[in-house]
N, C-alpha and C positions, 0 to 999 in steps of 0.2 A: 531361430525358428525351431519349434519342437519337431521331433521326428515321430512318425507313427509307430505304434507298438502297444503292448499290453500294460495297463496301468498297474502299479504295485504300491504297497504301503511301505514307507521308509521311516526309520527312526533317525533322528538327527540331534546333534549337540552343537551349540554355538557359543561364541563369546564376543562381547562388545568391547569397545575401546577402554571402558572403565574396568574391564576384567570380570564382569558379571557373567555367570554361566546360565545358559538356557537350553532346554531340550523339548522335544515334542515328536509328533508323528504327522505325516501327510501323505496324500495320494499323489503320485507323479509317474511320468513315463520313464524317467531315468535319473541318475545321480546329478546330472547337470541342471535339471530343473529344480531339484531340491537345493543345490548350491546357490542358484540364482535367487531363490526365495530367501535363503538365509542371509546372503550378502546385502540384499535390498532392505531387510528388516532388522538385522542384528549386527552384522559386521563380518566376523571371522568364523569359518567352518572348522570345527574340531573333529567331527565324526559324522559319517553318513553310512547307514547299513540297512539293507532290506529286512523287513520284519517277517520272520519265518517262525511259525509255531503251529502246534497241532490244531489250535483253534482257528487259525487263519486257513490252514489246509482244509479243515472241515467246512468252513464257510465258503471257501472258494469252490469246493466240490458241490455244495448244495445250493449255491447262490442262483438266483434267477438268471435266465438267459434271454428274457424277453420282458419288455416294460408292460406293466399292468395298466389298466385304465386309470387307477389312482396315481401311478407314477407319471403318466402323461399329463394329468391334471396339474400335479405339482410342478412338473418341468415347465410347461407352458405358462402357468400362472406366475410362478416366481420369475421366469425369464421376462415376461411382459412387465411385471412390476419394476424390475431393475432397469429395463430399457426405458420405460416411461420416466423413471427418476433421473434420467440423463446419463446413466452409466453405459459406457461402450459395450458392445455385444461381447467382445473377447473378455473384458473384465467381468461381465455378468456371468459368463460361463465358468470363469475361474472361481468366482464366489460360490456358484452352485456346486462345483466339483469338491470344494473343501467341506461343504456341509452335507454331502450325499453319501450313500453307502457305496460299497465297492463297485457294484455294477453300474449304478448311475454315475459315479465318479469316473469310471472308465469311459462311459459314453460321452460325458461332457469333455473329457480330456481329448478324445478322438475328434469330436466336433471342433474343439478349439484348434487342434492341429490342422484340420482341413481349412478352417477359416484363415489361418496364418499363411497357408499355401495359396490363398487367393480365391478359394471357392466361396460362393454365397451360402447362406444358411440352408436354403433349399437344396443346394448341391451336396452339402455335408449330410443332411438328413437322407437324401436319396441313396447314399452309400450304405445306409443301414435299413434295408427294407424289412428286416425282421421286427424292428421296433416302430417304424413309421410307415404307414400305408401310403400308397401313391396319391390318394386323395389329400392327405395331410401335406404332402410335398407340393402339390398344385396350389393349395391354399396359401402356404408360406411364400411360394414363388409369386403369387398374385399380390400379397402384401408387400413384398420387396419391390415389385414393379411399380406399384401405386404409391410407394413411400409411406405406407401405413402399417409397417411391420408390427409395431407394438400393439396396435389395435387388433390386428389379425391374430397375434399370439393369444391375446386375452379372449377373443371369440373362440379360438380353438380350445382353450381351457374350459370355457362354458359348454362347448359342444361335447367334449369328452366327459364332463361332469354330468350333463344331462343323460348321456348314454349310460354312464355308470349307474346312475340312480334308477334308470329304466330297467337295466339288467338285474339290479338288486331286487327291485319290486317283483319282476317276473319270477326270479328264483325263489323269493319268499312265498309267492303264490303257489309254486309247485312243491314247496317243502312239505306241506301237510299231506297231500296225496302220496308222496314218496315215502313219508314216514309210516303211513298206514300200510302201504304195500310191504315195506321192510318188516314191520311188526307181524304182518300176516305170514310172511315167509318164515320168520323165526318161530312163530307158534306152530306152523306145520312141521318144521324140522324137529322141534322138541316133542311134538305129539308122536311123530312117526318113530323116533328113535328112543323115546323114554316111556311113553304111555302105551302105545300100541302093542309092544311085545308083552306087557303084563296082561292086557285084555285077551290077546290071542292065546296065551298060555291057559288062561281061565276057560276060554271056549274049547280049546283042545282037550282039556281035562273033562269037560262036560259033554264032549262029542257033539257040538253044535254044528248043524248044517247051514250053509250060507246060500242065499239066492244068487243067481248069475251075476247081477250087477255088484252086489256086495263082495262076491268072491273075486271078481276082477280087480276091484279097488284094493282089497286086502292082499292079493297076490302082488300087485305093483308095489304096495308099501313094504311087503316082506322082501321083495327083490331089492329095493333101495336100501333096506336095513342090512341085508346080507352082503350086498355088493357096494357098500358105501364108498370104498376107494375109487371104483370106476364111476360111480355117480358124481363124486367130487371132481374127478378129472373131466367128466362130461360137462358139468356145470361151469368149471373154469374155462374149458374150451369154448362153450357157448358164449360166456362173457367176453372172451378175447375176440370172438367172431363179431359180436355186436359192437365192440369198441372199435375194431378196425373198419367196420362199415357204418360207423355212426353218422358220417356225412350223408350217405345214401339213405339211411333210415330217417334222418332228420328231414331230408328233402322230400321223402315220401310222405312224412307226417304233415308237411306244409300243404299238401293237397287235400287234407281233410277240411270239410267246410268251415267249421268253427275256428280251427287254428289258422286256416288260410286268411280268414277275415282279420284276425288279430295281426298276422304277419304283414298284410298289406297296409294296415294302419301304422305299424312301426316304420315301414319303408316310406310312407307318405310324409310322416313327421321328419324323418331323416332327410328326405329330399328337400323339403322346405327349409330346414335349418341350413343345409349346405349351400343352397341357392342364395339364401339371405346373406350368409357370411361372405360368399364370393362377390355378390353385388356391393355389399358394404365396403369391401376391400378395393373397389374400383375396377373390377373385371367387367368387360363388356358382356352383354346378355348372352350371346351365342356361346362364348367360351365358358361363362358361368353355368349355363344350362348343360353343357357337355360334361363339366366336372361333377355337377350335382347328379346327373344320370348314372354316373359310375357307382353310386351308392345302391342302385337297384339291380336286380338280377339281369344278366346280359341277355338271356333268351326272351325276357319280357320287354326290354326297351331298346334293343339294337336297332330295329327298323323305325320304331316310333320316335326315338331321339333324333335320328337324321331328318325325319319328316318335320318335326317341330322346329328344329334349327333352320331348315329350309324355309318354312313358313315365316319365321321371324325375319330372316334376311329379305324376304319378299315384301315386308312391310307390315305384317300382322303384329298385333300386341301379344304379350305372353299369354294372357288369359284367352284371347281368341285362338291362338295356335294350339294351346293345350285343350281348349274346349272342343276341338274338332275330333279328339280321340277319347271316346267315352271309357271310363274305368281307369284312366291314367291317374287322375286325382279325384278325390271325393267332392261332392257338391258343396260342402261347407268351405273347403279350401279354395275352390274356384270362385266362390262369392267373395271371400276375403281378398283374393288376388285381384278381382275386378274392382273392388272398392279401393284397394291400394293404388292401382293404376290411375283411377279417377282423381284421387286426392294427392297423388305424388308421394305416397308413403308405401311403396311396393315392398321395400325391405322390411319395414316394421310389420306390415300385414302378413308377410311370409313367415316371420318368426312367431307372430301371434297365431297363425294357422297351425304351425308346428306344435305350439303349446296346447292349443285346443285339441288337436289330434291325440296328443299324449294323455291329456286329462280324460278324453273319451275312452282311450284304451284302459286307463286305470279303473274307471268306473265299470267298464264291461268285465274286466278280469275280476274285480271285487264281487260283482253280481254272480259271475260264474262260480267263483269260489264258495260263495254263500249257498248256491244251489247244489254244488257238488258234495259239500260236507255231509248232509243227511243221506245223499245217494251212496256215498262211499261207506258210511256206517251201516246202511241197510244191506249193501252188497256183502260187506264183511260178516254181518250177522247171518246172512243166508248161507255163505260159504262155510262158516264154522258150524252152523246148525245142521247143514247137510252132511258134513263129515261126522258130527256126533250121532246123527240119526243113522247113518250107514253103519257105524261101528256098534251102536247099542241096540239096533232093531232086532238082531238075533236073540239078544238077552230078553227083550220084551216078549218075543214070540215064545221063548222057552218058558217064561213065567206064566204066560197065558195058557200054555198046554199042560201045566202041572195038574195032576188030578186033585179033586176036592175031597177032603176027609170030613 
């Protein structure tokens, strides 16, 4: 049985009974695991040593300490494929460990050790809350209880893949406005520190007088130019403040009407997907509903979830119980759910409703992006034009006041 610990990369040399030499590298918890691998595949151990190099130290320092969405997709997809093929779970984890990077290999090694100690897969994942959410653990546990673990793992891979695609789409939609804002900031900085001093020197030589609004803007620009170290420190401090309070800022932005609508569409699609996966895994409806509601904000669903579960236990159908609370799910989702219950295809219709909600979100975001592009360009033109007008208007006034000859 393997002992828990930190996985390392080992170099090994071996020799078989015919005297042939072999060498290689592998991830393992200790020398005994490497020796067992060599003896089972080659024969005799001649050398085992940990691999230590500057490259390994650098990769160890910079390596990820949390699984990304793509890592989770690969982990559950490959694990499901191996288990469906008839490979035991321990052997499947060992195969994943050998073909994974350092962090994923360490993770597989630790899970394998926990399984050998008698823990189920859900229990091994529960010991790693940084990489696997509580919802994922509940879904895996449901698959183990129902005897459909391989199917549950595949559904989890599909879920994380759809979540990853949705995040990429939303980030791509935000990329253009962010790019415009960054370019505007760069232009302002270059203008204040490179162009404005030349114009001010010209105005000073010509003894130009400024209007109150123009004087205030120029005084601020001059202050930033002269006190640029403090301005830089202030900007960095403001950035750190925003970063530390990004959760509160994000929560506040979710109350904006347009963003709030998009946000609730995302939550609705996620709710339907999780509920469908749980029901497909053989979980009874009240427990599946409880797990699915954990994907929604606690303050929004704490009381509603208990009421819906109580209504179902009293004999109401899922669509009837959810229909008593307006705003919990959209009208289209409720219609899909009612049709699924009538036809006996509740799971299929839940997943279809999630797909429809995501497609609706994609279309809305695309329409908003198309609308925002000219608005952003117009706003940018107004800002740049206003700055140019503020700086050059004294020159125009001076030219107009020149005497005619």
